[in-house]
DSSP file (Angstrom, degrees, kcal/mol; ACC not computed):
  #  RESIDUE AA STRUCTURE BP1 BP2  ACC     N-H-->O    O-->H-N    N-H-->O    O-->H-N    TCO  KAPPA ALPHA  PHI   PSI    X-CA   Y-CA   Z-CA
    1    1 A X              0   0    0      0, 0.0     3,-0.1     0, 0.0     2,-0.1   0.000 360.0 360.0 360.0 138.5  126.3  102.0  105.2
    2    2 A X        -     0   0    0      1,-0.2     2,-0.3    31,-0.1    33,-0.0  -0.137 360.0 -60.2 -85.6-171.5  124.7   99.8  102.5
    3    3 A X        -     0   0    0      1,-0.1     2,-0.2    -2,-0.1    -1,-0.2  -0.610  57.3-114.7 -71.8 127.7  121.1   98.6  102.4
    4    4 A X        +     0   0    0     -2,-0.3    32,-0.2    29,-0.2    -1,-0.1  -0.428  36.6 173.4 -69.4 137.9  120.2   96.5  105.2
    5    5 A X        +     0   0    0     -2,-0.2     2,-0.4    30,-0.1    -1,-0.1   0.586  56.2  80.5-116.1 -17.5  119.4   92.9  104.3
    6    6 A X  S    S-     0   0    0      1,-0.1    29,-0.0    37,-0.0    33,-0.0  -0.824  91.9-100.5-100.3 137.6  119.0   91.3  107.7
    7    7 A X        +     0   0    0     -2,-0.4     2,-0.4     4,-0.1     3,-0.1  -0.228  45.5 175.8 -56.5 126.0  115.6   91.8  109.5
    8    8 A X     >  -     0   0    0      1,-0.1     4,-2.5    -4,-0.1     5,-0.1  -0.999  33.9-140.1-138.4 141.0  115.7   94.5  112.1
    9    9 A X  H  > S+     0   0    0     -2,-0.4     4,-3.0     2,-0.2     5,-0.2   0.896 104.5  56.3 -66.6 -43.2  112.7   95.7  114.2
   10   10 A X  H  > S+     0   0    0      1,-0.2     4,-2.2     2,-0.2    -1,-0.2   0.935 110.8  41.5 -54.6 -50.3  113.9   99.3  113.8
   11   11 A X  H  > S+     0   0    0      2,-0.2     4,-2.4     1,-0.2    -1,-0.2   0.911 114.8  51.7 -69.8 -38.1  114.0   99.2  110.0
   12   12 A X  H  X S+     0   0    0     -4,-2.5     4,-2.5     2,-0.2    -2,-0.2   0.928 109.3  50.0 -60.9 -43.2  110.7   97.4  110.0
   13   13 A X  H  X S+     0   0    0     -4,-3.0     4,-2.9     1,-0.2     5,-0.2   0.938 110.3  52.5 -53.0 -50.4  109.1  100.1  112.3
   14   14 A X  H  X S+     0   0    0     -4,-2.2     4,-2.1     1,-0.2     5,-0.2   0.896 107.5  49.7 -56.4 -46.9  110.4  102.7  109.9
   15   15 A X  H  X S+     0   0    0     -4,-2.4     4,-2.7     1,-0.2    -1,-0.2   0.942 113.3  47.6 -60.5 -44.0  108.9  101.1  106.8
   16   16 A X  H  X S+     0   0    0     -4,-2.5     4,-2.2     1,-0.2    -2,-0.2   0.927 111.1  49.5 -61.1 -47.1  105.6  100.9  108.5
   17   17 A X  H  X S+     0   0    0     -4,-2.9     4,-1.1     1,-0.2    -1,-0.2   0.842 112.4  48.1 -56.9 -40.1  105.7  104.4  109.7
   18   18 A X  H  <>S+     0   0    0     -4,-2.1     5,-2.2    -5,-0.2     3,-0.4   0.909 109.7  52.7 -74.6 -41.6  106.5  105.6  106.2
   19   19 A X  H ><5S+     0   0    0     -4,-2.7     3,-1.8     1,-0.2    -2,-0.2   0.933 107.8  52.0 -58.8 -43.9  103.7  103.5  104.7
   20   20 A X  H 3<5S+     0   0    0     -4,-2.2    -1,-0.2     1,-0.3    -2,-0.2   0.748 102.9  59.7 -60.5 -26.9  101.2  105.1  107.2
   21   21 A X  T 3<5S-     0   0    0     -4,-1.1    -1,-0.3    -3,-0.4    -2,-0.2   0.352 128.0 -97.1 -87.0   6.2  102.5  108.6  106.0
   22   22 A X  T < 5S+     0   0    0     -3,-1.8    -3,-0.2     1,-0.3     2,-0.2   0.448  78.1 139.0 100.5  -0.6  101.4  107.8  102.6
   23   23 A X      < -     0   0    0     -5,-2.2    -1,-0.3     1,-0.1     2,-0.2  -0.536  48.5-126.1 -77.5 148.4  104.6  106.6  100.9
   24   24 A X     >  -     0   0    0     -2,-0.2     4,-2.6     1,-0.1     3,-0.2  -0.526  23.0-112.7 -77.6 151.4  104.5  103.5   98.6
   25   25 A X  H  > S+     0   0    0      1,-0.2     4,-2.4     2,-0.2     5,-0.2   0.891 119.3  54.6 -57.8 -35.5  106.7  100.6   99.2
   26   26 A X  H  > S+     0   0    0      2,-0.2     4,-0.9     1,-0.2    -1,-0.2   0.885 108.2  46.5 -60.6 -38.4  108.5  101.5   96.0
   27   27 A X  H >> S+     0   0    0     -3,-0.2     4,-0.8     2,-0.2     3,-0.5   0.925 115.1  48.9 -70.4 -43.7  109.2  105.1   97.1
   28   28 A X  H >< S+     0   0    0     -4,-2.6     3,-1.0     1,-0.2    -2,-0.2   0.932 111.6  47.8 -61.9 -46.6  110.4  103.6  100.6
   29   29 A X  H 3< S+     0   0    0     -4,-2.4    -1,-0.2     1,-0.3    -2,-0.2   0.652  99.2  70.2 -71.4 -20.7  112.7  101.0   99.0
   30   30 A X  H << S+     0   0    0     -4,-0.9    -1,-0.3    -3,-0.5     2,-0.2   0.782  78.0  94.4 -65.8 -29.3  114.2  103.7   96.7
   31   31 A X  S X< S-     0   0    0     -3,-1.0     3,-1.8    -4,-0.8    -3,-0.0  -0.501  80.2-136.9 -70.8 132.5  115.9  105.2   99.7
   32   32 A X  T 3  S+     0   0    0      1,-0.3    -1,-0.2    -2,-0.2     4,-0.1   0.585 100.3  60.8 -59.7 -18.3  119.4  103.9   99.9
   33   33 A X  T 3  S+     0   0    0    -30,-0.1     2,-0.3     2,-0.1    -1,-0.3   0.335  97.3  73.6 -97.6   2.3  119.1  103.4  103.7
   34   34 A X  S <  S-     0   0    0     -3,-1.8   -29,-0.0    -5,-0.2   -23,-0.0  -0.842  89.0-101.9-116.2 161.9  116.2  101.0  103.3
   35   35 A X        -     0   0    0     -2,-0.3   -30,-0.1     1,-0.1    -4,-0.1  -0.251  46.2 -89.8 -73.7 161.8  116.2   97.4  102.1
   36   36 A X     >  -     0   0    0    -32,-0.2     4,-2.0     1,-0.1     3,-0.3  -0.243  34.6-110.5 -62.1 159.4  115.1   96.4   98.5
   37   37 A X  H  > S+     0   0    0      1,-0.2     4,-2.6     2,-0.2     5,-0.2   0.881 120.8  56.0 -59.2 -41.3  111.5   95.6   97.8
   38   38 A X  H  > S+     0   0    0      1,-0.2     4,-1.6     2,-0.2    -1,-0.2   0.847 108.0  46.2 -62.1 -38.2  112.6   92.0   97.3
   39   39 A X  H  > S+     0   0    0     -3,-0.3     4,-2.8     2,-0.2    -1,-0.2   0.867 109.8  55.1 -72.2 -34.3  114.1   91.9  100.8
   40   40 A X  H  X S+     0   0    0     -4,-2.0     4,-2.6     1,-0.2    -2,-0.2   0.921 109.4  47.0 -60.5 -44.3  111.0   93.5  102.3
   41   41 A X  H  X S+     0   0    0     -4,-2.6     4,-2.1     2,-0.2    -1,-0.2   0.872 109.5  53.0 -70.0 -32.6  108.9   90.8  100.9
   42   42 A X  H  X S+     0   0    0     -4,-1.6     4,-2.7    -5,-0.2     5,-0.3   0.954 108.4  51.1 -56.7 -50.2  111.3   88.1  102.1
   43   43 A X  H  X S+     0   0    0     -4,-2.8     4,-2.8     1,-0.2     8,-0.2   0.950 108.8  53.2 -57.7 -48.1  111.0   89.6  105.6
   44   44 A X  H  < S+     0   0    0     -4,-2.6     7,-0.4     1,-0.2    -1,-0.2   0.912 111.1  45.2 -56.3 -45.6  107.2   89.4  105.3
   45   45 A X  H  < S+     0   0    0     -4,-2.1    -1,-0.2     1,-0.2    -2,-0.2   0.902 117.7  42.1 -56.2 -47.0  107.4   85.9  104.4
   46   46 A X  H  < S+     0   0    0     -4,-2.7     2,-0.5     1,-0.2    -2,-0.2   0.729 119.0  45.5 -71.6 -28.8  109.8   84.9  107.1
   47   47 A X    >X  -     0   0    0     -4,-2.8     4,-1.9    -5,-0.3     3,-0.6  -0.850  56.5-176.6-126.4  96.6  108.1   87.0  109.8
   48   48 A X  H 3> S+     0   0    0     -2,-0.5     4,-2.6     1,-0.2    -1,-0.1   0.804  88.4  60.3 -69.0 -22.3  104.3   86.8  109.9
   49   49 A X  H 3> S+     0   0    0      2,-0.2     4,-2.2     1,-0.2    -1,-0.2   0.897 108.0  44.9 -67.0 -40.6  104.4   89.5  112.8
   50   50 A X  H <> S+     0   0    0     -3,-0.6     4,-2.4     2,-0.2    -2,-0.2   0.905 110.2  53.8 -68.2 -41.8  106.1   92.0  110.2
   51   51 A X  H  X S+     0   0    0     -4,-1.9     4,-2.2    -7,-0.4    -2,-0.2   0.931 109.4  49.6 -68.6 -45.6  103.6   91.0  107.6
   52   52 A X  H  X S+     0   0    0     -4,-2.6     4,-2.4     2,-0.2    -1,-0.2   0.886 110.0  49.2 -42.6 -51.9  100.8   91.8  110.0
   53   53 A X  H  X S+     0   0    0     -4,-2.2     4,-1.7     1,-0.2    -2,-0.2   0.871 109.6  51.8 -63.6 -38.9  102.3   95.2  110.9
   54   54 A X  H  X S+     0   0    0     -4,-2.4     4,-2.2     2,-0.2    -2,-0.2   0.916 108.9  51.9 -67.2 -46.5  102.7   96.0  107.1
   55   55 A X  H  X S+     0   0    0     -4,-2.2     4,-1.3     1,-0.2    -2,-0.2   0.910 111.8  45.3 -59.2 -44.5   98.9   95.1  106.6
   56   56 A X  H  X S+     0   0    0     -4,-2.4     4,-1.5     1,-0.2    -1,-0.2   0.863 110.8  54.8 -68.1 -33.6   97.9   97.5  109.5
   57   57 A X  H  X S+     0   0    0     -4,-1.7     4,-3.1     1,-0.2    -2,-0.2   0.884 104.3  53.2 -68.3 -39.4  100.2  100.2  108.1
   58   58 A X  H  X S+     0   0    0     -4,-2.2     4,-1.2     2,-0.2    -1,-0.2   0.841 106.9  54.1 -76.1 -26.4   98.5   99.9  104.7
   59   59 A X  H  X S+     0   0    0     -4,-1.3     4,-1.4     2,-0.2    -1,-0.2   0.830 108.4  48.4 -58.5 -39.0   95.2  100.5  106.5
   60   60 A X  H  X S+     0   0    0     -4,-1.5     4,-2.1     2,-0.2    -2,-0.2   0.880 106.6  56.1 -69.6 -41.9   96.6  103.5  108.0
   61   61 A X  H  X S+     0   0    0     -4,-3.1     4,-2.2     1,-0.2    -2,-0.2   0.822 103.6  54.3 -58.0 -29.9   97.7  104.5  104.6
   62   62 A X  H  X S+     0   0    0     -4,-1.2     4,-2.3     2,-0.2    -1,-0.2   0.932 107.4  51.4 -69.6 -43.7   94.1  104.2  103.4
   63   63 A X  H  X S+     0   0    0     -4,-1.4     4,-2.4     1,-0.2    -2,-0.2   0.872 108.7  50.4 -61.4 -37.6   93.1  106.6  106.2
   64   64 A X  H  X S+     0   0    0     -4,-2.1     4,-2.7     2,-0.2    -1,-0.2   0.968 108.9  52.0 -65.3 -46.7   95.9  109.0  105.0
   65   65 A X  H  X S+     0   0    0     -4,-2.2     4,-2.3     1,-0.3    -2,-0.2   0.902 107.3  52.5 -53.4 -48.6   94.4  108.6  101.5
   66   66 A X  H  X S+     0   0    0     -4,-2.3     4,-2.3     2,-0.2    -1,-0.3   0.896 108.2  51.9 -60.8 -42.3   90.9  109.5  103.0
   67   67 A X  H  X S+     0   0    0     -4,-2.4     4,-2.5     1,-0.2    -2,-0.2   0.980 110.3  47.8 -58.9 -53.0   92.5  112.7  104.6
   68   68 A X  H  X S+     0   0    0     -4,-2.7     4,-2.8     1,-0.2     5,-0.2   0.844 108.8  54.0 -60.6 -33.8   93.9  113.7  101.2
   69   69 A X  H  X S+     0   0    0     -4,-2.3     4,-2.7    -5,-0.2     5,-0.2   0.946 111.7  46.1 -60.4 -51.1   90.5  113.1   99.6
   70   70 A X  H  X S+     0   0    0     -4,-2.3     4,-2.5     2,-0.2    -2,-0.2   0.919 113.8  47.2 -67.3 -41.1   89.0  115.5  102.2
   71   71 A X  H  X S+     0   0    0     -4,-2.5     4,-2.4     2,-0.2    -2,-0.2   0.927 113.4  48.4 -57.6 -49.9   91.7  118.1  101.7
   72   72 A X  H  X S+     0   0    0     -4,-2.8     4,-0.6    -5,-0.2    -2,-0.2   0.943 112.5  48.3 -62.1 -44.8   91.5  118.0   97.9
   73   73 A X  H >< S+     0   0    0     -4,-2.7     3,-0.9    -5,-0.2    -2,-0.2   0.931 113.5  47.2 -63.4 -43.7   87.8  118.3   98.0
   74   74 A X  H 3< S+     0   0    0     -4,-2.5    -1,-0.2     1,-0.3    -2,-0.2   0.870 115.7  44.1 -65.2 -34.8   87.9  121.3  100.5
   75   75 A X  H 3< S+     0   0    0     -4,-2.4    -1,-0.3    -5,-0.2    -2,-0.2   0.373  83.8 127.8 -99.2   9.9   90.5  123.2   98.6
   76   76 A X    <<  -     0   0    0     -3,-0.9     2,-0.3    -4,-0.6    -3,-0.1  -0.337  34.6-176.1 -61.8 139.0   89.0  122.6   95.1
   77   77 A X     >  -     0   0    0      1,-0.1     4,-0.9    -2,-0.1     3,-0.4  -0.834  43.9-104.0-127.1 169.4   88.4  125.7   93.0
   78   78 A X  T  4 S+     0   0    0     -2,-0.3     3,-0.4     1,-0.2     4,-0.4   0.835 123.0  53.7 -58.8 -36.1   86.8  126.0   89.6
   79   79 A X  T  4 S+     0   0    0      1,-0.2     4,-0.3     2,-0.1    -1,-0.2   0.859 117.2  34.7 -67.7 -33.8   90.4  126.4   88.2
   80   80 A X  T  > S+     0   0    0     -3,-0.4     4,-2.7     1,-0.2    -1,-0.2   0.475  87.9 103.0-107.7  -1.7   91.7  123.3   89.7
   81   81 A X  H  X S+     0   0    0     -4,-0.9     4,-2.4    -3,-0.4    -1,-0.2   0.856  82.0  47.9 -59.0 -41.0   88.4  121.1   89.5
   82   82 A X  H  > S+     0   0    0     -4,-0.4     4,-1.3    -3,-0.2    -1,-0.2   0.948 116.0  42.3 -63.9 -44.7   89.6  119.0   86.5
   83   83 A X  H  > S+     0   0    0     -4,-0.3     4,-2.3     1,-0.2    -1,-0.2   0.871 113.7  52.4 -67.7 -34.3   92.9  118.2   87.9
   84   84 A X  H  X S+     0   0    0     -4,-2.7     4,-3.3     1,-0.2     5,-0.2   0.910 104.8  58.4 -68.4 -39.9   91.4  117.6   91.4
   85   85 A X  H  X S+     0   0    0     -4,-2.4     4,-1.8     1,-0.2    -1,-0.2   0.823 107.4  45.8 -53.1 -38.9   88.9  115.2   89.8
   86   86 A X  H  X S+     0   0    0     -4,-1.3     4,-2.0    -3,-0.2    -1,-0.2   0.904 114.2  48.1 -66.6 -48.0   91.7  113.1   88.5
   87   87 A X  H  X S+     0   0    0     -4,-2.3     4,-2.1     1,-0.2    -2,-0.2   0.903 111.7  49.0 -63.4 -40.0   93.5  113.2   91.8
   88   88 A X  H  X S+     0   0    0     -4,-3.3     4,-2.9     1,-0.2     5,-0.3   0.920 109.1  53.9 -66.3 -43.5   90.4  112.3   93.9
   89   89 A X  H  X S+     0   0    0     -4,-1.8     4,-1.9    -5,-0.2    -1,-0.2   0.891 110.7  45.1 -51.4 -44.6   89.6  109.4   91.6
   90   90 A X  H  X S+     0   0    0     -4,-2.0     4,-2.5     2,-0.2    -1,-0.2   0.899 115.3  48.0 -69.3 -44.3   93.1  108.0   92.1
   91   91 A X  H  X S+     0   0    0     -4,-2.1     4,-2.5     2,-0.2    -2,-0.2   0.890 111.4  49.5 -65.4 -40.2   93.0  108.5   95.9
   92   92 A X  H  X S+     0   0    0     -4,-2.9     4,-2.3     2,-0.2    -1,-0.2   0.887 111.7  49.0 -71.0 -38.4   89.7  107.0   96.1
   93   93 A X  H  X S+     0   0    0     -4,-1.9     4,-1.1    -5,-0.3    -2,-0.2   0.961 111.6  49.6 -54.5 -58.5   90.8  103.9   94.1
   94   94 A X  H >X S+     0   0    0     -4,-2.5     4,-2.3     2,-0.2     3,-1.2   0.928 110.2  49.8 -58.3 -56.9   93.9  103.5   96.2
   95   95 A X  H 3X S+     0   0    0     -4,-2.5     4,-2.8     1,-0.3     8,-0.3   0.902 107.0  56.3 -43.3 -52.1   91.9  103.7   99.5
   96   96 A X  H 3< S+     0   0    0     -4,-2.3    -1,-0.3     7,-0.3    -2,-0.2   0.761 111.6  41.5 -55.2 -30.0   89.5  101.2   98.3
   97   97 A X  H << S+     0   0    0     -3,-1.2     3,-0.5    -4,-1.1    -1,-0.2   0.795 114.3  50.1 -88.4 -30.5   92.3   98.7   97.6
   98   98 A X  H  < S+     0   0    0     -4,-2.3     2,-0.2     1,-0.3    -2,-0.2   0.885 132.9  12.9 -72.0 -35.7   94.2   99.3  100.7
   99   99 A X  S >X>S+     0   0    0     -4,-2.8     4,-2.9    -5,-0.2     5,-0.6  -0.662  72.0 168.9-133.4  69.3   91.3   99.0  103.1
  100  100 A X  H 3>5S+     0   0    0     -3,-0.5     4,-1.5     1,-0.2    -1,-0.1   0.871  77.7  54.8 -63.3 -35.5   88.4   97.4  100.9
  101  101 A X  H 345S+     0   0    0      1,-0.2    -1,-0.2     2,-0.2    -5,-0.1   0.859 120.6  31.8 -65.6 -33.9   86.1   96.7  104.1
  102  102 A X  H <45S+     0   0    0     -3,-0.5    -2,-0.2    -7,-0.2    -1,-0.2   0.873 138.6  14.6 -95.9 -32.7   86.4  100.3  105.0
  103  103 A X  H  <5S+     0   0    0     -4,-2.9    -7,-0.3    -8,-0.3    -3,-0.2   0.348 100.0 105.0-121.7   1.3   86.7  102.3  101.8
  104  104 A X  S  <<S-     0   0    0     -4,-1.5     2,-0.1    -5,-0.6    -7,-0.1  -0.147  81.6 -72.9 -72.7 175.3   85.6   99.8   99.1
  105  105 A X        -     0   0    0     -9,-0.1     2,-0.4     1,-0.0    -1,-0.1  -0.439  43.8-148.2 -63.3 142.7   82.4   99.5   97.2
  106  106 A X        -     0   0    0     -2,-0.1     2,-0.4    -3,-0.1    -5,-0.0  -0.962   7.9-160.5-115.0 137.8   79.4   98.3   99.2
  107  107 A X        -     0   0    0     -2,-0.4     2,-0.5     2,-0.0    -2,-0.0  -0.945  10.6-140.9-117.7 137.3   76.8   96.3   97.4
  108  108 A X        -     0   0    0     -2,-0.4     2,-0.6     2,-0.0    -2,-0.0  -0.851   9.0-143.1-102.2 131.3   73.3   96.0   98.9
  109  109 A X        -     0   0    0     -2,-0.5     2,-0.5     2,-0.0    -2,-0.0  -0.852  14.2-163.1 -92.5 121.9   71.5   92.7   98.6
  110  110 A X        -     0   0    0     -2,-0.6     2,-0.5     0, 0.0    -2,-0.0  -0.925   1.1-161.7-108.5 127.0   67.8   93.0   98.1
  111  111 A X        -     0   0    0     -2,-0.5     2,-0.2     2,-0.0    -2,-0.0  -0.899   6.9-164.4-107.4 129.8   65.6   90.0   98.8
  112  112 A X        +     0   0    0     -2,-0.5     2,-0.1     2,-0.1     0, 0.0  -0.470  45.4  46.5 -99.9 175.9   62.1   89.8   97.3
  113  113 A X  S    S-     0   0    0     -2,-0.2     2,-0.3     2,-0.0    -2,-0.0  -0.395  78.3 -85.9  96.6-171.2   59.2   87.5   98.2
  114  114 A X    >   -     0   0    0     -2,-0.1     3,-0.7     0, 0.0     2,-0.2  -0.955  30.4-109.8-134.7 158.4   57.8   86.6  101.6
  115  115 A X  T 3  S+     0   0    0     -2,-0.3     3,-0.1     1,-0.2    -2,-0.0  -0.594  95.1  48.9 -77.2 150.2   58.5   84.1  104.1
  116  116 A X  T 3   +     0   0    0      1,-0.4     2,-0.3    -2,-0.2    -1,-0.2   0.341  67.3 130.6 106.7  -6.2   56.0   81.4  104.5
  117  117 A X    <   -     0   0    0     -3,-0.7    -1,-0.4     3,-0.0     2,-0.3  -0.612  47.7-144.7 -77.9 140.8   55.3   80.2  100.9
  118  118 A X     >  -     0   0    0     -2,-0.3     4,-1.4    -3,-0.1     5,-0.1  -0.773  14.1-131.4-102.9 147.8   55.5   76.6  100.8
  119  119 A X  H  > S+     0   0    0     -2,-0.3     4,-1.9     1,-0.2     5,-0.2   0.824 109.8  63.3 -70.7 -26.2   57.0   74.8   97.7
  120  120 A X  H  > S+     0   0    0      1,-0.2     4,-2.4     2,-0.2    -1,-0.2   0.868  98.6  55.1 -62.1 -39.0   53.9   72.6   97.8
  121  121 A X  H  > S+     0   0    0      1,-0.2     4,-2.4     2,-0.2    -1,-0.2   0.906 109.6  45.7 -57.6 -44.9   51.7   75.7   97.2
  122  122 A X  H  X S+     0   0    0     -4,-1.4     4,-1.4     2,-0.2    -1,-0.2   0.826 113.7  48.8 -72.3 -33.3   53.6   76.6   94.1
  123  123 A X  H  X S+     0   0    0     -4,-1.9     4,-2.5     2,-0.2    -1,-0.2   0.853 111.3  49.0 -74.3 -33.1   53.5   73.0   92.9
  124  124 A X  H  X S+     0   0    0     -4,-2.4     4,-2.4     2,-0.2    -2,-0.2   0.919 110.5  51.7 -69.0 -38.7   49.7   72.7   93.5
  125  125 A X  H  X S+     0   0    0     -4,-2.4     4,-2.1     2,-0.2    -2,-0.2   0.863 111.4  47.6 -60.7 -35.2   49.2   76.0   91.6
  126  126 A X  H  X S+     0   0    0     -4,-1.4     4,-2.0     2,-0.2    -1,-0.2   0.907 110.7  50.0 -68.1 -43.1   51.2   74.6   88.7
  127  127 A X  H  X S+     0   0    0     -4,-2.5     4,-2.1     2,-0.2     5,-0.2   0.900 111.0  51.4 -60.0 -43.3   49.3   71.3   88.8
  128  128 A X  H  X S+     0   0    0     -4,-2.4     4,-2.5     1,-0.2     5,-0.2   0.957 109.8  48.3 -61.9 -49.5   46.0   73.4   88.8
  129  129 A X  H  X S+     0   0    0     -4,-2.1     4,-1.4     1,-0.2    -1,-0.2   0.886 112.5  49.7 -65.0 -34.0   47.1   75.5   85.7
  130  130 A X  H  X S+     0   0    0     -4,-2.0     4,-1.8     2,-0.2    -1,-0.2   0.900 107.7  52.0 -73.9 -32.2   48.1   72.4   83.8
  131  131 A X  H  X S+     0   0    0     -4,-2.1     4,-1.9     1,-0.2    -2,-0.2   0.911 108.2  54.0 -72.1 -37.3   44.9   70.6   84.4
  132  132 A X  H  < S+     0   0    0     -4,-2.5     4,-0.4     1,-0.2    -1,-0.2   0.833 110.0  44.7 -59.3 -32.8   43.0   73.6   83.1
  133  133 A X  H  < S+     0   0    0     -4,-1.4    -1,-0.2    -5,-0.2    -2,-0.2   0.759 117.5  44.4 -88.4 -19.1   44.9   73.7   79.9
  134  134 A X  H  < S+     0   0    0     -4,-1.8    -2,-0.2    -5,-0.1    -1,-0.2   0.646 105.9  60.5 -93.3 -16.3   44.6   69.9   79.3
  135  135 A X  S  < S+     0   0    0     -4,-1.9     2,-0.3    -5,-0.2    -2,-0.1   0.661  81.9  98.3 -81.2 -10.1   40.9   69.5   80.3
  136  136 A X  S    S-     0   0    0     -4,-0.4     2,-0.0    -5,-0.2    -4,-0.0  -0.603  84.8-112.1 -82.1 140.1   39.8   71.9   77.6
  137  137 A X        -     0   0    0     -2,-0.3     2,-0.1     1,-0.1    -1,-0.1  -0.327  31.8-108.2 -69.3 147.6   38.6   70.0   74.5
  138  138 A X        -     0   0    0      1,-0.1    -1,-0.1    -4,-0.1     3,-0.1  -0.479  39.6 -99.5 -77.7 144.7   40.7   70.2   71.4
  139  139 A X        -     0   0    0     -2,-0.1     2,-0.1     1,-0.1    -1,-0.1  -0.389  42.4-110.5 -59.9 143.5   39.3   72.2   68.6
  140  140 A X              0   0    0      1,-0.1    -1,-0.1    -3,-0.1    -3,-0.0  -0.476 360.0 360.0 -79.8 147.0   37.6   70.1   65.9
  141  141 A X              0   0    0     -2,-0.1    -1,-0.1    -3,-0.1    -2,-0.1   0.458 360.0 360.0 -90.0 360.0   39.4   69.9   62.6
């Protein structure tokens, strides 16, 4: 049997299951029993339900990356620390791209000042400052 080219729920489910298990789409499509990557992308474009399933599968893949991060951290030894650091960095990056809301960088927004200041108060203060500097007599030459 050659590569499937017509959409099939069975093959689509297999692709999503393999994504959740941590395989990349490139790895999956390298399997001679799976469609090519181009075919998979065409299926996604033609079938929004499949595209949604793939997006959810990639979130599951990010959870798998999180699991691998935990395992790698747990099993790290002084001898493996350098290699584990590289592996952890790659896994963290990948998880943050697959599920940015869950594993991406979070930035905190800090607001300063206080509520209740009026623009008029600031303008009045500026006017007072200007009048003080212009009311002083000029130095005699």
